[in-house]
C-alpha positions in Angstrom: 73.0 57.8 -104.0 75.9 56.2 -105.8 78.4 58.2 -107.8 77.7 58.3 -111.6 79.7 55.9 -113.7 82.9 57.6 -115.1 82.7 58.7 -118.7 84.6 57.0 -121.5 86.7 60.1 -121.8 87.6 60.1 -118.1 88.6 56.4 -118.2 90.8 57.0 -121.3 92.6 60.0 -119.9 92.7 59.4 -116.1 91.8 56.0 -114.8 94.7 54.4 -113.0 96.8 57.6 -113.3 95.5 59.5 -110.2 99.1 59.6 -108.7 101.4 60.4 -111.6 105.0 59.1 -111.2 107.2 62.2 -110.4 104.4 64.3 -111.9 104.9 62.9 -115.4 101.7 63.4 -117.5 102.6 60.3 -119.4 103.1 57.1 -117.3 106.6 55.6 -117.5 107.3 52.3 -119.3 108.3 49.5 -116.9 110.7 48.1 -119.5 112.0 45.2 -117.4 111.8 41.4 -117.7 111.8 40.8 -113.9 111.4 42.3 -110.5 113.4 41.7 -107.3 112.2 41.6 -103.7 113.5 42.7 -100.3 112.1 39.6 -98.5 111.1 36.0 -99.3 107.6 36.5 -98.0 106.7 39.1 -100.6 108.6 37.0 -103.2 106.4 34.0 -102.4 103.2 36.0 -102.4 104.0 37.4 -105.8 103.2 34.0 -107.4 99.6 34.2 -106.2 98.7 36.2 -109.3 94.9 36.2 -108.7 94.8 36.5 -104.9 97.0 38.3 -102.3 99.8 38.6 -104.7 97.9 40.8 -107.1 99.9 44.0 -107.5 103.2 42.3 -106.8 105.3 41.7 -109.9 107.9 39.1 -110.4 108.2 38.4 -114.1 106.8 40.4 -117.1 105.7 37.2 -118.8 102.8 37.2 -116.4 102.3 40.7 -115.1 103.8 44.2 -115.5 102.7 47.7 -114.2 102.5 49.2 -117.7 100.5 46.2 -118.9 98.2 46.4 -115.8 97.4 50.1 -116.4 96.2 49.3 -120.0 94.2 46.3 -118.7 92.5 48.5 -116.1 91.3 50.9 -118.7 90.1 48.3 -121.1 88.2 46.4 -118.3 86.5 49.7 -117.3 85.7 50.6 -120.9 84.1 47.1 -121.5 82.3 47.2 -118.1 84.0 44.0 -117.1 85.8 43.0 -113.9 89.2 42.5 -115.5 91.0 42.6 -118.8 94.3 41.3 -120.2 96.3 42.3 -123.3 98.1 39.9 -125.6 100.7 40.0 -128.4 98.0 39.9 -131.1 94.3 39.7 -131.6 94.6 36.0 -132.4 96.5 35.4 -129.2 93.6 36.9 -127.2 91.0 35.1 -129.2 92.7 31.7 -129.0 93.3 32.1 -125.3 89.7 33.0 -124.7 88.4 29.9 -126.6 91.0 27.5 -125.2 90.2 28.5 -121.6 86.7 27.2 -122.1 87.1 23.9 -124.0 88.6 20.5 -123.6 88.7 17.3 -125.7 85.2 16.3 -126.7 83.8 19.8 -126.5 81.8 21.6 -129.2 81.9 25.2 -130.4 79.2 27.1 -132.2 80.5 30.1 -134.2 79.1 32.6 -136.7 80.2 31.8 -140.2 81.4 35.3 -141.1 83.7 35.7 -138.1 87.3 36.9 -138.7 89.1 34.6 -141.1 91.9 33.4 -138.8 89.4 32.8 -136.0 87.3 30.7 -138.3 90.5 28.8 -139.3 91.4 28.3 -135.6 88.0 26.8 -134.9 87.7 24.7 -138.1 91.3 23.5 -138.5 93.2 23.8 -135.3 90.7 22.8 -132.6 89.7 19.5 -134.3 93.3 18.3 -133.7 92.4 18.1 -130.1 89.0 16.4 -130.5 87.0 19.6 -130.4 84.1 19.8 -132.8 82.4 22.9 -134.3 79.3 24.1 -136.1 79.1 27.3 -138.2 75.9 29.3 -138.5 75.0 32.6 -140.1 74.1 34.1 -136.8 71.4 36.4 -138.1 68.7 33.9 -137.0 69.0 33.7 -133.2 66.8 30.7 -132.9 68.9 28.7 -135.5 72.1 29.7 -133.6 70.6 28.6 -130.3 69.3 25.3 -131.9 72.9 24.5 -132.9 73.9 24.2 -129.2 74.5 20.6 -128.1 75.0 19.0 -124.7 78.7 19.2 -125.4 78.7 22.8 -126.5 81.1 24.9 -124.4 81.5 28.1 -126.4 79.2 30.3 -128.5 81.5 32.5 -130.6 80.0 35.7 -131.8 81.1 38.7 -133.9 78.6 41.5 -134.2 79.0 43.2 -136.6 80.9 40.3 -138.3 83.8 40.6 -140.7 83.4 41.7 -144.3 79.6 41.7 -144.6 78.9 43.1 -141.1 76.0 40.9 -140.0 74.4 41.6 -136.6 73.5 39.0 -134.0 70.8 39.4 -131.4 73.3 39.4 -128.5 70.7 39.7 -125.7 68.5 36.8 -126.9 71.5 34.6 -127.7 73.4 35.2 -124.5 70.3 34.6 -122.3 69.8 31.2 -123.9 73.4 30.3 -123.7 73.6 31.2 -120.0 70.6 29.0 -119.3 72.4 26.1 -121.0 75.7 26.8 -119.3 77.5 27.8 -122.5 80.1 30.6 -122.4 79.6 33.4 -125.0 82.6 35.1 -126.5 82.2 38.1 -128.8 84.7 40.0 -130.9 84.1 43.7 -130.4 87.0 45.0 -132.6 84.6 46.7 -135.1 82.7 48.9 -132.6 85.2 49.3 -129.8 83.8 50.1 -126.4 82.9 53.5 -127.6 80.1 52.2 -129.8 79.2 48.9 -128.2 79.6 47.2 -124.8 78.5 43.6 -125.3 79.0 42.6 -121.7 76.1 44.9 -120.7 73.8 42.6 -122.7 75.1 39.3 -121.6 78.3 38.4 -123.4 80.8 36.6 -121.0 84.1 37.3 -122.7 84.9 40.3 -125.0 87.9 40.0 -127.3 89.6 42.6 -129.5 92.2 42.8 -132.1 93.6 45.8 -130.3 95.8 46.4 -133.4 92.8 48.0 -134.8 90.8 50.9 -133.2 92.1 50.5 -129.7 95.7 51.2 -130.8 94.7 53.3 -133.8 98.1 54.2 -135.1 99.2 51.2 -137.2 102.4 50.8 -135.1 101.6 48.0 -132.7 100.1 44.5 -133.0 98.1 43.6 -129.9 95.0 41.9 -128.6 92.8 42.2 -125.6 90.1 40.3 -123.7 87.8 41.4 -120.9 85.7 39.2 -118.7 84.5 38.5 -115.1 87.0 37.7 -112.3 86.5 33.9 -112.3 87.0 33.4 -116.0 90.0 35.7 -115.9 91.5 33.7 -113.0 91.4 30.6 -115.1 93.2 32.4 -118.0 95.7 34.0 -115.6 96.6 30.5 -114.3 96.5 28.7 -117.6 96.7 30.2 -121.1 98.4 33.5 -120.2 101.6 32.1 -118.5 101.7 28.8 -120.3 101.3 30.1 -123.8 103.5 33.2 -123.1 101.3 35.5 -125.1 101.2 38.6 -122.8 101.8 42.0 -124.5 105.3 43.3 -123.6 105.7 46.6 -121.8 106.6 48.9 -124.7 103.8 47.8 -127.0 101.5 48.1 -124.0 102.6 51.7 -123.6 101.9 52.3 -127.3 98.4 50.8 -126.8 97.9 53.2 -123.9 99.0 56.1 -126.1 96.4 55.0 -128.7 93.6 54.7 -126.2 94.0 58.4 -125.3 92.4 59.4 -128.6 90.0 56.5 -129.0 86.7 58.4 -128.4 87.7 61.2 -130.8 88.9 58.9 -133.5 85.8 56.8 -133.4 83.6 59.8 -134.0 85.8 60.8 -137.0 85.8 57.3 -138.3 82.0 57.2 -138.2 81.7 60.4 -140.3 84.1 59.1 -142.9 82.5 55.6 -143.2 79.0 57.0 -143.4 80.0 59.5 -146.1 81.7 56.8 -148.3 78.8 54.3 -147.8 76.2 56.9 -148.9 78.3 57.7 -151.9 78.6 54.0 -152.9 74.9 53.4 -152.3 74.0 56.1 -154.7 76.4 55.0 -157.4 75.3 52.8 -160.4 76.7 49.3 -161.1 77.1 48.5 -157.4 75.0 45.5 -156.4 75.2 46.0 -152.7 76.9 48.0 -149.9 77.6 46.4 -146.6 77.8 49.1 -143.8 75.9 49.2 -140.5 75.6 53.0 -140.8 73.2 52.8 -143.7 69.4 53.1 -143.0 68.8 50.1 -145.3 71.0 47.7 -143.3 69.2 44.4 -143.1 69.4 44.4 -139.3 68.7 48.1 -138.7 66.6 47.4 -135.6 69.3 45.4 -133.9 71.9 48.0 -134.9 70.0 50.7 -133.1 69.3 48.5 -130.1 72.9 47.2 -129.5 75.2 49.9 -131.0 75.8 53.6 -130.4 77.5 54.3 -133.8 79.1 52.9 -136.9 82.7 53.1 -138.1 84.9 53.5 -141.1 84.9 49.9 -142.1 82.6 48.8 -145.0 82.6 46.7 -148.1 80.7 46.7 -151.4 79.9 44.2 -154.2 80.3 45.5 -157.7 77.9 44.2 -160.4 81.0 43.4 -162.5 82.6 40.3 -161.1 85.6 40.2 -163.5 88.7 39.8 -161.4 90.9 41.9 -163.7 88.5 44.9 -163.6 88.3 44.7 -159.8 92.1 44.6 -159.5 92.3 47.5 -161.9 90.0 49.5 -159.6 92.1 48.7 -156.5 95.4 49.5 -158.4 94.0 52.9 -159.5 93.3 54.1 -155.9 95.8 56.7 -154.6 94.5 57.7 -151.2 93.2 54.2 -150.3 96.3 51.9 -150.1 96.3 48.2 -150.7 96.8 46.5 -147.3 95.3 44.3 -144.7 94.2 45.3 -141.2 92.4 48.6 -140.4 91.8 51.0 -137.6 94.8 53.3 -138.1 95.1 56.7 -139.6 95.5 55.5 -143.2 92.7 54.4 -145.6 93.0 50.9 -147.0 91.5 48.7 -149.7 91.3 44.9 -150.0 89.6 43.1 -152.9 88.7 39.5 -152.0 86.4 36.6 -153.0 83.9 35.8 -150.3 81.4 33.0 -149.8 79.3 32.8 -146.6 77.5 29.5 -146.1 74.1 31.0 -147.1 75.3 32.5 -150.4 74.8 30.3 -153.5 78.2 31.2 -154.9 81.4 33.0 -154.3 81.3 36.7 -155.0 84.1 39.4 -155.2 83.8 42.1 -152.6 85.9 45.2 -152.1 86.5 46.0 -148.4 87.3 49.7 -147.6 88.7 51.1 -144.4 88.2 54.9 -144.2 91.0 56.5 -142.2 91.4 60.1 -141.1 91.5 61.7 -144.5 88.7 64.1 -145.4 85.5 62.5 -146.8 85.9 64.6 -149.9 89.3 63.2 -150.6 88.1 59.6 -150.0 85.1 60.0 -152.4 87.2 61.7 -155.0 89.7 58.9 -154.9 87.0 56.3 -155.4 85.5 58.3 -158.2 88.7 58.5 -160.2 89.4 54.8 -159.6 85.9 53.9 -160.9 86.6 56.0 -164.0 90.1 54.6 -164.6 88.9 51.0 -164.3 85.5 51.1 -165.8 84.2 49.1 -162.9 
């Protein structure tokens, strides 16, 4: 009988730290640009990054002990062979996509993926002869039908940005694998605490680790996790040649953030669900977008694929007057105006949005619920609605 799989909590607190350096409860930072050797044989082997040289370090642009510790934890959390951390979420996302395409290739992506990812696929990749098709993603058959003979990547994000649409990952990934297409999924929203897409067929998992994985709004970072063969390709190509690896000190901050990930995700879920329920019961709100609501349009898939919801949501006010929407955002005191999310502080972003299946652009207000009490968050929203008349 095999040993049970380690818990998320054990991975976060103990994996890779069984032999503490000098008894230190917190691992040291290997804040060095290079490593020296006592003999030429080890020096030569250290350049075999994915073979015998694994575990030997020569240059922190490629590998570093602090970085490796974080990677081990993320790989274990995502149930993948290996992981790598990058200087930003977009560095991880672009490395993952670039590792799978070449001139003449085709990418299928969900229309409501993260904005810069959409821009990378729609505006950057065509410069190198790479075509794309955007789909809503909510219809698995339509997404699969968009695959061409030249398709190399299916880019997924479930839940997707802003409107939190769900894709049927198991069905889509099974079809993609049969056609020889690599699937990449952004798991930033859920984190491995609430969703592990690799378990249901996704080949490469990407994160904006700036968000929940780091959790303290003090480091910009990205991560990807995948199987050994795909990681070998990235380790020999995109990682060293684009120079996007996360440096040691930010990697140590990311490690610090991971310590509390499981606890923070549970708190985030409570805050997000409370605010979503409040907004759903309020007049003059046309729609609330949050996977924690029982009325979410893809509730069956939410329950099948996910183990929880988080503090990120958005809503569409009936009033679509820009000045009134801005007045609401300006009146907020606990929620601050700012991009990103996943840290301790609550944030608000008003933005116009237009998925391909909407007849027109609509104003949405995206909220991130931080670690403040649900009562404080709801009270802040209530006074902002009163002040703006929204």
